[in-house]
PDB file with one MODEL, atoms N, CA, C and O in Angstrom:
MODEL        1
ATOM      1  N   MET A   1      13.072 -11.996 -17.034  1.00  0.00           N
ATOM      2  CA  MET A   1      12.358 -11.796 -15.749  1.00  0.00           C
ATOM      3  C   MET A   1      13.263 -10.863 -14.900  1.00  0.00           C
ATOM      4  O   MET A   1      14.482 -11.013 -14.818  1.00  0.00           O
ATOM      5  N   THR A   2      12.587  -9.930 -14.303  1.00  0.00           N
ATOM      6  CA  THR A   2      13.271  -8.999 -13.383  1.00  0.00           C
ATOM      7  C   THR A   2      12.530  -8.961 -12.061  1.00  0.00           C
ATOM      8  O   THR A   2      11.303  -8.889 -12.008  1.00  0.00           O
ATOM      9  N   THR A   3      13.335  -9.013 -10.967  1.00  0.00           N
ATOM     10  CA  THR A   3      12.869  -8.956  -9.586  1.00  0.00           C
ATOM     11  C   THR A   3      13.325  -7.641  -8.987  1.00  0.00           C
ATOM     12  O   THR A   3      14.508  -7.310  -9.067  1.00  0.00           O
ATOM     13  N   LEU A   4      12.464  -6.922  -8.420  1.00  0.00           N
ATOM     14  CA  LEU A   4      12.787  -5.704  -7.776  1.00  0.00           C
ATOM     15  C   LEU A   4      12.494  -5.730  -6.281  1.00  0.00           C
ATOM     16  O   LEU A   4      11.458  -6.251  -5.868  1.00  0.00           O
ATOM     17  N   SER A   5      13.374  -5.185  -5.473  1.00  0.00           N
ATOM     18  CA  SER A   5      13.144  -5.026  -4.024  1.00  0.00           C
ATOM     19  C   SER A   5      12.522  -3.629  -3.898  1.00  0.00           C
ATOM     20  O   SER A   5      13.004  -2.651  -4.470  1.00  0.00           O
ATOM     21  N   ILE A   6      11.385  -3.580  -3.090  1.00  0.00           N
ATOM     22  CA  ILE A   6      10.681  -2.343  -2.909  1.00  0.00           C
ATOM     23  C   ILE A   6      10.432  -2.194  -1.373  1.00  0.00           C
ATOM     24  O   ILE A   6       9.358  -2.527  -0.872  1.00  0.00           O
ATOM     25  N   PRO A   7      11.442  -1.692  -0.666  1.00  0.00           N
ATOM     26  CA  PRO A   7      11.360  -1.750   0.809  1.00  0.00           C
ATOM     27  C   PRO A   7      10.215  -0.866   1.397  1.00  0.00           C
ATOM     28  O   PRO A   7       9.783  -1.127   2.520  1.00  0.00           O
ATOM     29  N   ASP A   8       9.731   0.138   0.695  1.00  0.00           N
ATOM     30  CA  ASP A   8       8.730   1.082   1.248  1.00  0.00           C
ATOM     31  C   ASP A   8       7.318   0.553   1.073  1.00  0.00           C
ATOM     32  O   ASP A   8       6.361   1.217   1.473  1.00  0.00           O
ATOM     33  N   MET A   9       7.163  -0.635   0.481  1.00  0.00           N
ATOM     34  CA  MET A   9       5.851  -1.202   0.165  1.00  0.00           C
ATOM     35  C   MET A   9       5.349  -1.903   1.461  1.00  0.00           C
ATOM     36  O   MET A   9       5.889  -2.936   1.855  1.00  0.00           O
ATOM     37  N   THR A  10       4.363  -1.355   2.082  1.00  0.00           N
ATOM     38  CA  THR A  10       3.934  -1.867   3.389  1.00  0.00           C
ATOM     39  C   THR A  10       2.503  -2.334   3.573  1.00  0.00           C
ATOM     40  O   THR A  10       2.157  -2.896   4.612  1.00  0.00           O
ATOM     41  N   CYS A  11       1.664  -2.101   2.559  1.00  0.00           N
ATOM     42  CA  CYS A  11       0.226  -2.438   2.748  1.00  0.00           C
ATOM     43  C   CYS A  11      -0.358  -2.840   1.397  1.00  0.00           C
ATOM     44  O   CYS A  11       0.322  -2.805   0.372  1.00  0.00           O
ATOM     45  N   GLY A  12      -1.635  -3.222   1.423  1.00  0.00           N
ATOM     46  CA  GLY A  12      -2.324  -3.591   0.245  1.00  0.00           C
ATOM     47  C   GLY A  12      -2.483  -2.482  -0.789  1.00  0.00           C
ATOM     48  O   GLY A  12      -2.469  -2.717  -1.998  1.00  0.00           O
ATOM     49  N   HIS A  13      -2.633  -1.272  -0.273  1.00  0.00           N
ATOM     50  CA  HIS A  13      -2.764  -0.160  -1.201  1.00  0.00           C
ATOM     51  C   HIS A  13      -1.419   0.074  -1.897  1.00  0.00           C
ATOM     52  O   HIS A  13      -1.387   0.336  -3.100  1.00  0.00           O
ATOM     53  N   CYS A  14      -0.348  -0.014  -1.181  1.00  0.00           N
ATOM     54  CA  CYS A  14       0.981   0.032  -1.790  1.00  0.00           C
ATOM     55  C   CYS A  14       1.131  -1.042  -2.888  1.00  0.00           C
ATOM     56  O   CYS A  14       1.538  -0.755  -4.013  1.00  0.00           O
ATOM     57  N   LYS A  15       0.799  -2.240  -2.531  1.00  0.00           N
ATOM     58  CA  LYS A  15       0.843  -3.352  -3.514  1.00  0.00           C
ATOM     59  C   LYS A  15       0.111  -3.064  -4.824  1.00  0.00           C
ATOM     60  O   LYS A  15       0.598  -3.313  -5.927  1.00  0.00           O
ATOM     61  N   ALA A  16      -1.108  -2.517  -4.623  1.00  0.00           N
ATOM     62  CA  ALA A  16      -1.948  -2.130  -5.799  1.00  0.00           C
ATOM     63  C   ALA A  16      -1.257  -1.010  -6.608  1.00  0.00           C
ATOM     64  O   ALA A  16      -1.252  -1.027  -7.839  1.00  0.00           O
ATOM     65  N   SER A  17      -0.714  -0.106  -5.928  1.00  0.00           N
ATOM     66  CA  SER A  17      -0.034   1.059  -6.658  1.00  0.00           C
ATOM     67  C   SER A  17       1.136   0.536  -7.466  1.00  0.00           C
ATOM     68  O   SER A  17       1.332   0.953  -8.607  1.00  0.00           O
ATOM     69  N   VAL A  18       1.956  -0.413  -6.869  1.00  0.00           N
ATOM     70  CA  VAL A  18       3.091  -0.914  -7.498  1.00  0.00           C
ATOM     71  C   VAL A  18       2.679  -1.722  -8.726  1.00  0.00           C
ATOM     72  O   VAL A  18       3.237  -1.564  -9.812  1.00  0.00           O
ATOM     73  N   GLU A  19       1.671  -2.607  -8.520  1.00  0.00           N
ATOM     74  CA  GLU A  19       1.164  -3.364  -9.685  1.00  0.00           C
ATOM     75  C   GLU A  19       0.673  -2.462 -10.860  1.00  0.00           C
ATOM     76  O   GLU A  19       0.962  -2.700 -12.033  1.00  0.00           O
ATOM     77  N   ALA A  20      -0.050  -1.466 -10.477  1.00  0.00           N
ATOM     78  CA  ALA A  20      -0.586  -0.532 -11.498  1.00  0.00           C
ATOM     79  C   ALA A  20       0.494   0.207 -12.241  1.00  0.00           C
ATOM     80  O   ALA A  20       0.419   0.376 -13.458  1.00  0.00           O
ATOM     81  N   ALA A  21       1.467   0.634 -11.537  1.00  0.00           N
ATOM     82  CA  ALA A  21       2.605   1.376 -12.131  1.00  0.00           C
ATOM     83  C   ALA A  21       3.405   0.538 -13.075  1.00  0.00           C
ATOM     84  O   ALA A  21       3.816   1.016 -14.132  1.00  0.00           O
ATOM     85  N   LEU A  22       3.634  -0.687 -12.727  1.00  0.00           N
ATOM     86  CA  LEU A  22       4.350  -1.590 -13.563  1.00  0.00           C
ATOM     87  C   LEU A  22       3.559  -2.072 -14.795  1.00  0.00           C
ATOM     88  O   LEU A  22       4.076  -2.141 -15.910  1.00  0.00           O
ATOM     89  N   ALA A  23       2.269  -2.403 -14.534  1.00  0.00           N
ATOM     90  CA  ALA A  23       1.443  -2.836 -15.591  1.00  0.00           C
ATOM     91  C   ALA A  23       1.231  -1.757 -16.659  1.00  0.00           C
ATOM     92  O   ALA A  23       1.100  -2.057 -17.845  1.00  0.00           O
ATOM     93  N   ALA A  24       1.202  -0.506 -16.215  1.00  0.00           N
ATOM     94  CA  ALA A  24       1.067   0.615 -17.153  1.00  0.00           C
ATOM     95  C   ALA A  24       2.154   0.769 -18.217  1.00  0.00           C
ATOM     96  O   ALA A  24       1.970   1.424 -19.244  1.00  0.00           O
ATOM     97  N   LEU A  25       3.316   0.127 -17.922  1.00  0.00           N
ATOM     98  CA  LEU A  25       4.422   0.258 -18.836  1.00  0.00           C
ATOM     99  C   LEU A  25       4.061  -0.536 -20.138  1.00  0.00           C
ATOM    100  O   LEU A  25       4.570  -0.174 -21.199  1.00  0.00           O
ATOM    101  N   GLY A  26       3.274  -1.515 -20.105  1.00  0.00           N
ATOM    102  CA  GLY A  26       2.891  -2.278 -21.297  1.00  0.00           C
ATOM    103  C   GLY A  26       3.813  -3.410 -21.585  1.00  0.00           C
ATOM    104  O   GLY A  26       3.346  -4.477 -21.985  1.00  0.00           O
ATOM    105  N   ASP A  27       5.121  -3.246 -21.402  1.00  0.00           N
ATOM    106  CA  ASP A  27       6.061  -4.354 -21.723  1.00  0.00           C
ATOM    107  C   ASP A  27       6.596  -5.003 -20.507  1.00  0.00           C
ATOM    108  O   ASP A  27       7.606  -5.703 -20.586  1.00  0.00           O
ATOM    109  N   ALA A  28       5.973  -4.810 -19.376  1.00  0.00           N
ATOM    110  CA  ALA A  28       6.425  -5.421 -18.118  1.00  0.00           C
ATOM    111  C   ALA A  28       5.950  -6.924 -18.072  1.00  0.00           C
ATOM    112  O   ALA A  28       6.448  -7.704 -17.260  1.00  0.00           O
ATOM    113  N   GLY A  29       5.025  -7.289 -18.917  1.00  0.00           N
ATOM    114  CA  GLY A  29       4.551  -8.644 -18.912  1.00  0.00           C
ATOM    115  C   GLY A  29       3.696  -8.944 -17.697  1.00  0.00           C
ATOM    116  O   GLY A  29       2.968  -8.063 -17.238  1.00  0.00           O
ATOM    117  N   THR A  30       3.753 -10.103 -17.182  1.00  0.00           N
ATOM    118  CA  THR A  30       3.024 -10.482 -15.983  1.00  0.00           C
ATOM    119  C   THR A  30       3.726  -9.847 -14.745  1.00  0.00           C
ATOM    120  O   THR A  30       4.934 -10.006 -14.569  1.00  0.00           O
ATOM    121  N   VAL A  31       2.983  -9.155 -13.928  1.00  0.00           N
ATOM    122  CA  VAL A  31       3.559  -8.571 -12.751  1.00  0.00           C
ATOM    123  C   VAL A  31       3.094  -9.332 -11.495  1.00  0.00           C
ATOM    124  O   VAL A  31       1.894  -9.453 -11.245  1.00  0.00           O
ATOM    125  N   THR A  32       4.006  -9.817 -10.751  1.00  0.00           N
ATOM    126  CA  THR A  32       3.674 -10.536  -9.502  1.00  0.00           C
ATOM    127  C   THR A  32       4.356  -9.776  -8.326  1.00  0.00           C
ATOM    128  O   THR A  32       5.578  -9.644  -8.256  1.00  0.00           O
ATOM    129  N   VAL A  33       3.461  -9.274  -7.387  1.00  0.00           N
ATOM    130  CA  VAL A  33       3.969  -8.512  -6.256  1.00  0.00           C
ATOM    131  C   VAL A  33       3.802  -9.400  -4.996  1.00  0.00           C
ATOM    132  O   VAL A  33       2.751  -9.991  -4.747  1.00  0.00           O
ATOM    133  N   ASP A  34       4.860  -9.452  -4.254  1.00  0.00           N
ATOM    134  CA  ASP A  34       4.843 -10.158  -2.978  1.00  0.00           C
ATOM    135  C   ASP A  34       5.037  -9.131  -1.869  1.00  0.00           C
ATOM    136  O   ASP A  34       6.130  -8.608  -1.651  1.00  0.00           O
ATOM    137  N   LEU A  35       3.924  -8.861  -1.171  1.00  0.00           N
ATOM    138  CA  LEU A  35       3.932  -7.809  -0.145  1.00  0.00           C
ATOM    139  C   LEU A  35       4.806  -8.196   1.015  1.00  0.00           C
ATOM    140  O   LEU A  35       5.532  -7.346   1.532  1.00  0.00           O
ATOM    141  N   ALA A  36       4.773  -9.499   1.473  1.00  0.00           N
ATOM    142  CA  ALA A  36       5.531  -9.952   2.592  1.00  0.00           C
ATOM    143  C   ALA A  36       7.034  -9.887   2.299  1.00  0.00           C
ATOM    144  O   ALA A  36       7.789  -9.510   3.195  1.00  0.00           O
ATOM    145  N   ALA A  37       7.503 -10.228   1.111  1.00  0.00           N
ATOM    146  CA  ALA A  37       8.883 -10.161   0.765  1.00  0.00           C
ATOM    147  C   ALA A  37       9.320  -8.746   0.260  1.00  0.00           C
ATOM    148  O   ALA A  37      10.509  -8.452   0.140  1.00  0.00           O
ATOM    149  N   LYS A  38       8.299  -7.886  -0.030  1.00  0.00           N
ATOM    150  CA  LYS A  38       8.570  -6.538  -0.464  1.00  0.00           C
ATOM    151  C   LYS A  38       9.279  -6.601  -1.854  1.00  0.00           C
ATOM    152  O   LYS A  38      10.244  -5.881  -2.106  1.00  0.00           O
ATOM    153  N   THR A  39       8.782  -7.454  -2.703  1.00  0.00           N
ATOM    154  CA  THR A  39       9.309  -7.598  -4.046  1.00  0.00           C
ATOM    155  C   THR A  39       8.285  -7.577  -5.117  1.00  0.00           C
ATOM    156  O   THR A  39       7.118  -7.854  -4.841  1.00  0.00           O
ATOM    157  N   ALA A  40       8.651  -7.263  -6.339  1.00  0.00           N
ATOM    158  CA  ALA A  40       7.841  -7.391  -7.534  1.00  0.00           C
ATOM    159  C   ALA A  40       8.610  -8.007  -8.571  1.00  0.00           C
ATOM    160  O   ALA A  40       9.786  -7.679  -8.731  1.00  0.00           O
ATOM    161  N   THR A  41       8.036  -8.907  -9.324  1.00  0.00           N
ATOM    162  CA  THR A  41       8.700  -9.698 -10.402  1.00  0.00           C
ATOM    163  C   THR A  41       7.897  -9.449 -11.660  1.00  0.00           C
ATOM    164  O   THR A  41       6.672  -9.571 -11.659  1.00  0.00           O
ATOM    165  N   THR A  42       8.584  -9.100 -12.732  1.00  0.00           N
ATOM    166  CA  THR A  42       7.955  -8.939 -14.043  1.00  0.00           C
ATOM    167  C   THR A  42       8.513 -10.005 -14.998  1.00  0.00           C
ATOM    168  O   THR A  42       9.658 -10.439 -14.873  1.00  0.00           O
ATOM    169  N   SER A  43       7.674 -10.408 -15.948  1.00  0.00           N
ATOM    170  CA  SER A  43       8.108 -11.453 -16.901  1.00  0.00           C
ATOM    171  C   SER A  43       8.435 -10.908 -18.259  1.00  0.00           C
ATOM    172  O   SER A  43       9.007 -11.628 -19.076  1.00  0.00           O
ATOM    173  N   GLY A  44       8.081  -9.600 -18.557  1.00  0.00           N
ATOM    174  CA  GLY A  44       8.284  -9.065 -19.811  1.00  0.00           C
ATOM    175  C   GLY A  44       9.699  -8.496 -20.096  1.00  0.00           C
ATOM    176  O   GLY A  44      10.595  -8.606 -19.260  1.00  0.00           O
ATOM    177  N   PRO A  45       9.876  -7.905 -21.254  1.00  0.00           N
ATOM    178  CA  PRO A  45      11.199  -7.407 -21.660  1.00  0.00           C
ATOM    179  C   PRO A  45      11.530  -5.985 -21.167  1.00  0.00           C
ATOM    180  O   PRO A  45      12.570  -5.438 -21.533  1.00  0.00           O
ATOM    181  N   ALA A  46      10.672  -5.393 -20.356  1.00  0.00           N
ATOM    182  CA  ALA A  46      10.941  -3.999 -19.919  1.00  0.00           C
ATOM    183  C   ALA A  46      12.319  -3.907 -19.286  1.00  0.00           C
ATOM    184  O   ALA A  46      12.746  -4.793 -18.545  1.00  0.00           O
ATOM    185  N   ALA A  47      12.986  -2.839 -19.589  1.00  0.00           N
ATOM    186  CA  ALA A  47      14.317  -2.566 -19.053  1.00  0.00           C
ATOM    187  C   ALA A  47      14.178  -2.342 -17.561  1.00  0.00           C
ATOM    188  O   ALA A  47      13.229  -1.680 -17.141  1.00  0.00           O
ATOM    189  N   PRO A  48      15.089  -2.866 -16.731  1.00  0.00           N
ATOM    190  CA  PRO A  48      15.045  -2.581 -15.291  1.00  0.00           C
ATOM    191  C   PRO A  48      15.008  -1.118 -14.959  1.00  0.00           C
ATOM    192  O   PRO A  48      14.350  -0.711 -14.001  1.00  0.00           O
ATOM    193  N   ALA A  49      15.711  -0.311 -15.744  1.00  0.00           N
ATOM    194  CA  ALA A  49      15.715   1.137 -15.463  1.00  0.00           C
ATOM    195  C   ALA A  49      14.325   1.751 -15.680  1.00  0.00           C
ATOM    196  O   ALA A  49      13.966   2.695 -14.976  1.00  0.00           O
ATOM    197  N   ALA A  50      13.568   1.261 -16.594  1.00  0.00           N
ATOM    198  CA  ALA A  50      12.210   1.733 -16.856  1.00  0.00           C
ATOM    199  C   ALA A  50      11.259   1.302 -15.705  1.00  0.00           C
ATOM    200  O   ALA A  50      10.383   2.058 -15.284  1.00  0.00           O
ATOM    201  N   LEU A  51      11.464   0.093 -15.233  1.00  0.00           N
ATOM    202  CA  LEU A  51      10.677  -0.378 -14.127  1.00  0.00           C
ATOM    203  C   LEU A  51      10.939   0.462 -12.866  1.00  0.00           C
ATOM    204  O   LEU A  51      10.016   0.860 -12.156  1.00  0.00           O
ATOM    205  N   ILE A  52      12.226   0.713 -12.618  1.00  0.00           N
ATOM    206  CA  ILE A  52      12.628   1.503 -11.456  1.00  0.00           C
ATOM    207  C   ILE A  52      12.038   2.946 -11.520  1.00  0.00           C
ATOM    208  O   ILE A  52      11.503   3.459 -10.537  1.00  0.00           O
ATOM    209  N   LYS A  53      12.158   3.559 -12.693  1.00  0.00           N
ATOM    210  CA  LYS A  53      11.657   4.860 -12.930  1.00  0.00           C
ATOM    211  C   LYS A  53      10.145   4.941 -12.702  1.00  0.00           C
ATOM    212  O   LYS A  53       9.666   5.876 -12.059  1.00  0.00           O
ATOM    213  N   ALA A  54       9.382   3.955 -13.231  1.00  0.00           N
ATOM    214  CA  ALA A  54       7.976   3.930 -13.034  1.00  0.00           C
ATOM    215  C   ALA A  54       7.627   3.862 -11.579  1.00  0.00           C
ATOM    216  O   ALA A  54       6.680   4.532 -11.169  1.00  0.00           O
ATOM    217  N   LEU A  55       8.311   3.112 -10.776  1.00  0.00           N
ATOM    218  CA  LEU A  55       8.061   3.010  -9.357  1.00  0.00           C
ATOM    219  C   LEU A  55       8.415   4.294  -8.645  1.00  0.00           C
ATOM    220  O   LEU A  55       7.678   4.766  -7.780  1.00  0.00           O
ATOM    221  N   ASP A  56       9.579   4.868  -9.026  1.00  0.00           N
ATOM    222  CA  ASP A  56      10.011   6.104  -8.400  1.00  0.00           C
ATOM    223  C   ASP A  56       8.964   7.172  -8.560  1.00  0.00           C
ATOM    224  O   ASP A  56       8.703   7.943  -7.637  1.00  0.00           O
ATOM    225  N   GLU A  57       8.352   7.219  -9.751  1.00  0.00           N
ATOM    226  CA  GLU A  57       7.326   8.231 -10.069  1.00  0.00           C
ATOM    227  C   GLU A  57       6.107   8.112  -9.243  1.00  0.00           C
ATOM    228  O   GLU A  57       5.370   9.087  -9.098  1.00  0.00           O
ATOM    229  N   VAL A  58       5.845   6.935  -8.676  1.00  0.00           N
ATOM    230  CA  VAL A  58       4.670   6.810  -7.730  1.00  0.00           C
ATOM    231  C   VAL A  58       5.106   6.640  -6.276  1.00  0.00           C
ATOM    232  O   VAL A  58       4.326   6.241  -5.412  1.00  0.00           O
ATOM    233  N   GLY A  59       6.360   6.953  -6.040  1.00  0.00           N
ATOM    234  CA  GLY A  59       6.832   7.056  -4.619  1.00  0.00           C
ATOM    235  C   GLY A  59       7.340   5.801  -4.017  1.00  0.00           C
ATOM    236  O   GLY A  59       7.392   5.681  -2.793  1.00  0.00           O
ATOM    237  N   PHE A  60       7.737   4.812  -4.868  1.00  0.00           N
ATOM    238  CA  PHE A  60       8.335   3.579  -4.338  1.00  0.00           C
ATOM    239  C   PHE A  60       9.674   3.311  -4.940  1.00  0.00           C
ATOM    240  O   PHE A  60       9.787   2.662  -5.980  1.00  0.00           O
ATOM    241  N   PRO A  61      10.751   3.839  -4.250  1.00  0.00           N
ATOM    242  CA  PRO A  61      12.096   3.598  -4.671  1.00  0.00           C
ATOM    243  C   PRO A  61      12.335   2.007  -4.657  1.00  0.00           C
ATOM    244  O   PRO A  61      11.946   1.280  -3.743  1.00  0.00           O
ATOM    245  N   ALA A  62      13.013   1.579  -5.775  1.00  0.00           N
ATOM    246  CA  ALA A  62      13.281   0.172  -5.959  1.00  0.00           C
ATOM    247  C   ALA A  62      14.662  -0.072  -6.473  1.00  0.00           C
ATOM    248  O   ALA A  62      15.325   0.816  -7.009  1.00  0.00           O
ATOM    249  N   LYS A  63      15.085  -1.314  -6.295  1.00  0.00           N
ATOM    250  CA  LYS A  63      16.360  -1.744  -6.879  1.00  0.00           C
ATOM    251  C   LYS A  63      16.262  -3.166  -7.321  1.00  0.00           C
ATOM    252  O   LYS A  63      15.506  -3.958  -6.760  1.00  0.00           O
ATOM    253  N   VAL A  64      17.026  -3.488  -8.326  1.00  0.00           N
ATOM    254  CA  VAL A  64      17.044  -4.843  -8.848  1.00  0.00           C
ATOM    255  C   VAL A  64      17.632  -5.816  -7.897  1.00  0.00           C
ATOM    256  O   VAL A  64      18.682  -5.546  -7.313  1.00  0.00           O
ATOM    257  N   VAL A  65      16.987  -6.965  -7.708  1.00  0.00           N
ATOM    258  CA  VAL A  65      17.463  -8.010  -6.788  1.00  0.00           C
ATOM    259  C   VAL A  65      18.376  -8.980  -7.618  1.00  0.00           C
ATOM    260  O   VAL A  65      18.024  -9.357  -8.736  1.00  0.00           O
ATOM    261  N   GLY A  66      19.466  -9.345  -7.088  1.00  0.00           N
ATOM    262  CA  GLY A  66      20.367 -10.369  -7.708  1.00  0.00           C
ATOM    263  C   GLY A  66      21.126  -9.742  -8.841  1.00  0.00           C
ATOM    264  O   GLY A  66      21.928 -10.412  -9.493  1.00  0.00           O
TER     265      GLY A  66
ENDMDL
END
């Protein structure tokens, strides 16, 4: 499980974009996005660097929490 902090995520459209970008990786597993906490958690084996790259490509810089 990987949790990412996504500080620029501010609305429902942002949340949907983040969910879509992570889900498109295929190996992210279940993607849970918490707009209020500005985090996304994945259950799959995707490498954190791949998750961060996918979000950077859609305009949402992220970093691993913890």
